[in-house]
C-alpha positions as CSV (number, residue, x, y, z in Angstrom):
1,M,-0.1,-0.1,0.2
2,L,2.4,2.8,0.7
3,V,4.7,1.3,-2.4
4,F,1.4,2.2,-4.5
5,L,0.8,5.8,-2.3
6,S,4.1,6.8,-3.0
7,Y,4.0,6.0,-7.0
8,F,0.7,7.9,-7.2
9,L,1.8,10.7,-5.4
10,S,5.2,11.2,-7.5
11,Y,3.5,10.1,-10.8
12,P,-0.3,11.4,-10.8
13,D,0.0,12.0,-14.6
14,Q,0.7,8.1,-15.5
15,V,-2.1,7.1,-13.1
16,F,-4.8,9.0,-14.0
17,S,-4.2,10.6,-17.5
18,S,-5.8,7.4,-19.5
19,S,-8.6,6.8,-16.9
20,L,-9.7,10.3,-15.9
21,T,-10.7,13.5,-16.7
22,L,-12.4,16.4,-15.1
23,S,-13.2,19.6,-17.1
24,G,-16.5,22.1,-16.7
25,S,-17.5,25.4,-17.1
26,Y,-19.4,28.5,-15.0
27,K,-21.7,30.3,-17.3
28,S,-24.0,33.7,-16.1
29,L,-26.8,34.4,-17.9
30,L,-28.6,37.7,-17.7
31,M,-32.0,38.4,-19.8
32,I,-34.1,41.5,-19.6
33,G,-37.7,41.3,-21.3
34,E,-41.0,40.4,-21.0
35,T,-43.4,37.5,-20.3
36,L,-46.5,36.5,-22.8
37,S,-48.5,38.1,-19.9
38,K,-46.9,41.5,-20.5
39,E,-45.0,41.1,-17.4
40,D,-41.8,42.8,-17.4
41,Y,-38.7,40.5,-15.6
42,W,-35.3,40.3,-15.5
43,S,-33.4,37.2,-14.2
44,D,-29.6,35.8,-14.0
45,L,-28.9,32.6,-14.1
46,N,-25.8,30.8,-12.8
47,R,-24.8,27.3,-14.1
48,L,-21.9,25.4,-12.8
49,R,-21.6,22.5,-14.9
50,L,-18.5,19.8,-14.0
51,E,-17.9,17.0,-16.7
52,I,-16.2,13.7,-15.3
53,D,-15.1,11.0,-18.1
54,I,-13.9,7.7,-16.7
55,K,-12.3,5.0,-18.6
56,P,-11.8,1.7,-16.8
57,V,-10.5,0.0,-19.4
58,E,-10.1,1.0,-23.2
59,T,-13.3,-0.7,-24.6
60,I,-15.5,1.6,-21.8
61,L,-16.5,5.2,-21.1
62,I,-18.6,6.2,-18.3
63,K,-19.6,10.0,-18.8
64,T,-21.3,12.6,-16.0
65,V,-22.3,15.8,-16.7
66,Y,-23.1,17.3,-13.4
67,D,-25.3,20.5,-13.4
68,N,-25.7,23.1,-10.1
69,E,-28.0,25.9,-11.3
70,A,-29.2,29.2,-9.1
71,I,-31.2,31.5,-11.1
72,I,-32.6,35.0,-9.5
73,G,-34.5,37.9,-10.3
74,T,-38.3,38.9,-10.9
75,L,-38.5,36.1,-13.5
76,L,-39.2,34.1,-10.5
77,K,-42.4,36.0,-9.5
78,T,-44.1,35.4,-13.2
79,G,-46.5,33.1,-14.0
80,E,-44.3,31.9,-17.3
81,F,-41.9,30.5,-15.0
82,A,-44.5,28.8,-12.6
83,F,-45.6,27.1,-16.1
84,A,-41.8,26.3,-17.5
85,K,-41.6,25.0,-13.6
86,E,-44.2,22.3,-14.3
87,A,-43.4,21.5,-17.5
88,K,-41.7,17.9,-17.0
89,E,-39.1,16.8,-20.2
90,A,-39.9,13.9,-22.1
91,T,-37.0,11.3,-20.2
92,L,-37.5,8.2,-18.5
93,F,-36.0,9.5,-15.5
94,D,-36.3,12.7,-13.5
95,L,-32.8,13.4,-12.5
96,S,-33.8,16.5,-11.6
97,R,-33.8,18.2,-7.7
98,E,-35.0,21.2,-6.4
99,I,-33.1,22.7,-3.5
100,T,-34.3,26.1,-3.5
101,D,-37.6,27.3,-4.4
102,H,-38.1,30.6,-3.2
103,Q,-39.5,34.1,-5.1
104,N,-35.9,35.2,-4.7
105,L,-33.9,32.2,-5.6
106,F,-34.7,29.2,-7.4
107,W,-31.7,26.4,-7.4
108,R,-32.0,22.6,-8.5
109,H,-29.3,20.3,-9.7
110,S,-29.2,17.5,-12.2
111,L,-27.4,15.2,-14.2
112,Y,-27.6,16.6,-17.5
113,R,-25.9,13.5,-19.0
114,L,-25.1,10.1,-17.3
115,Y,-24.0,7.5,-19.6
116,L,-21.9,4.4,-20.4
117,T,-20.3,3.7,-23.8
118,Y,-18.8,0.2,-24.9
119,S,-17.1,0.5,-28.2
120,K,-15.1,-2.1,-30.2
121,R,-14.8,-2.8,-33.9
122,G,-16.8,-0.4,-34.9
123,L,-19.5,-0.6,-32.8
124,N,-20.9,1.8,-30.3
125,L,-23.2,0.9,-27.3
126,T,-24.3,3.8,-25.3
127,V,-26.7,3.5,-22.4
128,G,-28.3,6.2,-20.2
129,R,-29.3,10.0,-20.6
130,Q,-27.6,11.1,-24.0
131,R,-27.7,13.1,-27.3
132,V,-29.1,11.2,-30.0
133,A,-28.0,13.2,-32.8
134,W,-29.8,12.9,-35.9
135,G,-30.5,15.1,-39.5
136,Q,-28.5,17.5,-41.3
137,A,-29.8,20.8,-41.6
138,R,-28.7,23.8,-39.6
139,I,-32.0,25.6,-38.0
140,W,-34.6,22.8,-38.0
141,N,-34.1,18.9,-37.8
142,P,-37.3,17.0,-38.6
143,T,-35.7,13.4,-38.4
144,D,-34.1,14.6,-35.0
145,L,-37.0,13.2,-33.0
146,F,-34.8,12.0,-29.7
147,N,-33.2,15.1,-29.1
148,P,-34.9,18.2,-30.8
149,V,-34.7,22.1,-29.6
150,S,-37.1,24.6,-30.3
151,P,-34.9,27.3,-32.9
152,L,-36.2,30.4,-30.6
153,R,-34.3,29.0,-27.4
154,I,-31.4,31.4,-26.2
155,E,-29.2,28.5,-25.5
156,R,-29.9,26.6,-28.5
157,E,-27.1,24.4,-27.5
158,Q,-28.7,23.0,-24.7
159,R,-30.2,19.8,-24.8
160,T,-31.9,17.7,-22.4
161,G,-30.9,14.4,-23.8
162,V,-32.8,10.8,-23.7
163,D,-32.8,7.9,-21.3
164,A,-31.9,5.4,-24.3
165,V,-30.4,2.4,-25.6
166,N,-28.2,3.6,-28.6
167,I,-26.4,0.8,-30.4
168,D,-24.3,2.1,-33.3
169,Y,-22.5,0.0,-36.0
170,S,-20.3,1.4,-38.6
171,F,-19.9,-0.9,-41.4
172,G,-17.4,1.5,-42.7
173,P,-16.0,5.2,-42.3
174,L,-18.5,6.5,-44.0
175,A,-21.8,4.3,-43.6
176,G,-23.6,2.1,-40.6
177,L,-26.5,1.6,-38.7
178,N,-27.8,3.2,-35.5
179,I,-30.6,1.5,-33.6
180,V,-32.2,3.7,-30.7
181,Y,-34.7,2.8,-28.2
182,A,-36.0,4.8,-25.3
183,P,-38.3,3.9,-23.2
184,G,-41.8,5.7,-21.6
185,N,-42.8,6.2,-18.1
186,E,-46.4,7.1,-17.0
187,R,-45.9,10.6,-18.4
188,T,-44.6,9.9,-21.9
189,E,-45.0,7.1,-24.5
190,G,-41.7,5.4,-25.4
191,S,-39.7,5.6,-28.9
192,A,-37.8,3.5,-30.9
193,G,-36.2,4.1,-34.3
194,A,-33.4,3.0,-36.8
195,R,-31.1,4.8,-39.0
196,V,-29.2,3.6,-42.4
197,R,-26.2,5.7,-43.3
198,T,-24.3,6.0,-46.4
199,N,-22.5,8.0,-49.2
200,I,-23.4,8.2,-52.8
201,K,-20.5,10.3,-54.8
202,G,-20.2,12.6,-52.1
203,Y,-23.6,12.8,-50.8
204,D,-24.2,11.5,-47.0
205,L,-27.7,9.9,-47.3
206,S,-29.9,8.4,-44.3
207,I,-33.0,6.7,-44.5
208,M,-35.1,6.4,-41.3
209,T,-38.0,4.9,-39.9
210,G,-39.5,4.1,-36.1
211,E,-42.2,4.8,-34.0
212,F,-42.3,8.1,-31.9
213,R,-44.7,8.3,-28.9
214,K,-46.9,6.0,-30.6
215,N,-46.6,7.6,-34.1
216,K,-44.8,5.7,-37.0
217,V,-42.4,7.9,-38.7
218,M,-40.4,7.6,-41.8
219,G,-37.9,9.9,-43.4
220,L,-34.8,10.7,-44.5
221,D,-32.0,13.1,-45.0
222,F,-28.6,14.5,-47.0
223,A,-25.7,16.5,-47.4
224,G,-23.0,17.5,-49.7
225,N,-22.0,20.2,-51.6
226,I,-22.7,22.2,-54.7
227,G,-19.3,23.7,-56.0
228,D,-17.9,25.0,-53.1
229,S,-21.3,25.5,-50.7
230,G,-22.9,23.1,-48.5
231,F,-26.7,21.7,-49.4
232,R,-28.6,19.6,-47.3
233,G,-31.9,18.4,-47.2
234,E,-34.5,16.0,-44.3
235,G,-37.9,14.9,-45.1
236,V,-40.4,12.9,-42.8
237,F,-43.8,11.5,-43.2
238,T,-45.4,11.2,-39.8
239,D,-48.7,8.5,-39.5
240,Q,-50.1,10.0,-36.4
241,K,-51.8,7.3,-34.2
242,E,-54.8,10.2,-33.2
243,G,-55.1,13.3,-35.6
244,R,-54.4,13.5,-39.5
245,D,-50.9,12.3,-41.0
246,F,-48.4,15.0,-42.1
247,S,-45.3,15.5,-43.4
248,R,-42.3,17.8,-42.9
249,L,-39.4,19.0,-45.6
250,V,-36.1,21.7,-44.7
251,L,-33.9,22.3,-47.7
252,S,-30.6,24.1,-46.4
253,W,-27.4,26.0,-48.2
254,D,-24.7,27.6,-47.1
255,Y,-21.4,28.7,-47.9
256,N,-18.1,30.1,-46.3
257,F,-16.7,33.0,-48.3
258,P,-12.9,32.8,-48.4
259,G,-12.0,35.2,-45.8
260,T,-14.4,35.7,-42.9
261,L,-18.0,35.6,-44.1
262,Y,-20.4,32.9,-43.6
263,L,-24.3,32.8,-45.6
264,L,-27.0,30.7,-44.7
265,L,-30.4,30.0,-46.0
266,E,-32.9,27.2,-44.9
267,Y,-36.6,26.6,-46.0
268,L,-39.1,24.8,-43.8
269,Y,-42.2,23.3,-44.7
270,N,-44.6,22.1,-41.9
271,G,-47.5,19.9,-42.7
272,G,-48.0,19.5,-39.0
273,N,-48.8,22.6,-38.3
274,L,-51.2,23.7,-35.8
275,G,-52.7,26.2,-36.8
276,R,-54.3,29.0,-34.8
277,D,-54.7,26.8,-32.2
278,A,-51.4,26.5,-31.1
279,S,-50.8,29.0,-28.2
280,P,-47.0,31.1,-28.4
281,L,-46.1,29.5,-25.0
282,S,-46.5,26.2,-26.6
283,I,-44.4,26.7,-29.2
284,T,-41.4,27.9,-26.8
285,Q,-41.7,25.7,-24.1
286,F,-42.4,22.4,-25.8
287,S,-39.7,21.2,-28.5
288,G,-40.8,17.0,-28.7
289,E,-41.3,18.2,-32.2
290,I,-41.6,21.3,-34.8
291,V,-44.0,23.3,-33.4
292,T,-45.4,26.0,-35.4
293,R,-48.9,27.8,-36.1
294,N,-48.0,28.4,-40.2
295,R,-46.5,25.8,-42.6
296,N,-43.8,28.0,-44.7
297,F,-40.6,29.5,-43.3
298,L,-37.5,31.2,-44.3
299,A,-34.2,30.9,-42.0
300,S,-31.3,32.8,-43.0
301,G,-28.1,33.3,-41.3
302,I,-25.0,35.8,-41.9
303,G,-21.7,35.4,-39.9
304,Y,-18.9,37.9,-39.8
305,D,-15.5,37.7,-38.0
306,L,-15.0,40.8,-37.1
307,T,-11.4,39.9,-35.6
308,P,-9.6,36.7,-34.7
309,L,-11.5,37.0,-31.3
310,A,-14.9,38.7,-31.8
311,R,-17.4,37.4,-34.1
312,F,-21.3,38.9,-35.5
313,D,-24.0,36.6,-36.1
314,L,-27.3,37.5,-37.5
315,Y,-30.2,34.9,-37.5
316,G,-33.4,35.2,-38.2
317,I,-36.6,33.7,-39.7
318,Y,-39.6,34.8,-41.9
319,D,-43.2,33.3,-41.3
320,I,-44.1,32.9,-45.2
321,D,-48.1,32.8,-44.4
322,A,-48.6,35.5,-42.3
323,G,-45.5,37.9,-42.7
324,S,-44.0,37.9,-39.3
325,L,-40.6,38.1,-38.3
326,F,-37.7,36.9,-35.7
327,L,-34.3,38.6,-35.7
328,N,-31.0,37.1,-33.3
329,P,-28.2,39.6,-33.6
330,E,-25.6,38.4,-31.5
331,I,-22.0,39.2,-30.5
332,R,-19.1,36.7,-29.4
333,Y,-15.7,37.8,-27.9
334,N,-13.1,35.5,-26.6
335,I,-11.7,37.6,-23.7
336,R,-9.4,34.9,-23.4
337,R,-8.3,30.8,-24.1
338,D,-10.9,29.9,-21.3
339,L,-13.4,33.2,-21.1
340,D,-16.5,33.5,-23.7
341,W,-18.4,36.8,-23.9
342,V,-21.8,36.8,-25.7
343,T,-24.5,39.6,-25.9
344,G,-27.6,39.6,-28.2
345,S,-31.4,40.3,-28.5
346,Q,-34.4,38.2,-29.8
347,I,-36.8,40.9,-31.9
348,F,-40.5,40.0,-33.0
349,S,-42.3,41.9,-35.6
350,G,-45.8,41.1,-37.0
351,N,-49.5,40.7,-35.6
352,E,-51.1,39.0,-32.9
353,E,-52.3,36.4,-34.8
354,S,-49.4,35.7,-36.8
355,E,-46.5,32.9,-35.7
356,Y,-43.9,35.7,-33.8
357,G,-46.3,38.6,-33.5
358,P,-47.1,37.9,-30.0
359,F,-43.6,37.4,-28.7
360,P,-41.9,40.4,-26.7
361,D,-38.5,41.2,-27.7
362,T,-35.7,39.7,-25.3
363,Y,-32.1,41.3,-24.6
364,Y,-29.1,38.7,-23.0
365,T,-25.7,38.9,-21.9
366,S,-23.5,35.9,-20.7
367,L,-20.3,34.9,-20.0
368,E,-18.9,31.6,-19.6
369,W,-15.8,30.2,-17.8
370,Y,-14.2,26.8,-19.1
371,F,-11.5,24.7,-17.2
């Protein structure tokens, strides 16, 4: 024992470098705006995230991502925040617990990711709370039915994940089969799907099918290039157990000019739109699928590197059917290698019956430190 302890103190990197990795981040996100019921608010979200990767052997990875979040501000006194707290995620297990819930402080902790992956000879078997990434487009992903997210969210990179068994087998560098099963519980129906991918003449092609919360879905996606520009698409057909059948289609084009300019155009046809029966609150809060009032949308994005450390992005969506508009200008600045600053706004225009007219403008700024 003393010999082992002496070796550990003298050569800690040799003991743990290949088996244990600890990293994380701290983020403060300040938002100022108005709720849908016209209540002014401000909020400051503070999130400490710890990530632990353990590899007991070469073929096994155990990943844990633990979040500790505290929110302060007048947002906590609004009815919209009370509604958001009651909206449960469509996951098998509830891995979030409240520590404090008062009008001046909401504090909770959760397991953002918790899974085990076994990898060997082209096989990756993952069990637990994970991200299942299907689809190719940039704004909307009709085929991403396990981890979809609303394009109106400020933190679009935040995806709750799904409690699932995920089997991915590669037949080669560009072909493979992905099978995912996410069991349900008393709050949500289970989902299961399979996706086959290949590459034909430089285009990545995938075909998927499955049953997602009792609805049968078939779809495909592709990604490739037209000249120097990127061209992508996704399409699904949904056979609903209750309600009408429908299709969704996305076509996406983007181009990086030599230098610092990036352009994106993306079109969405949503045959599963809900019409005027869809409340604005449901559109922002529930992202189990693409939820919209109308059918036809055009999104665009412009990115420009102001300096090697600063970038400006303007992302917007135009509601073709009703003429409303959503804009999201944002500036990112890399203060230093491990510290990022972001500031931006969400701006909406249109009448009350349109897609984006009912939404109030929001302004935000954040600091995120990585360690």
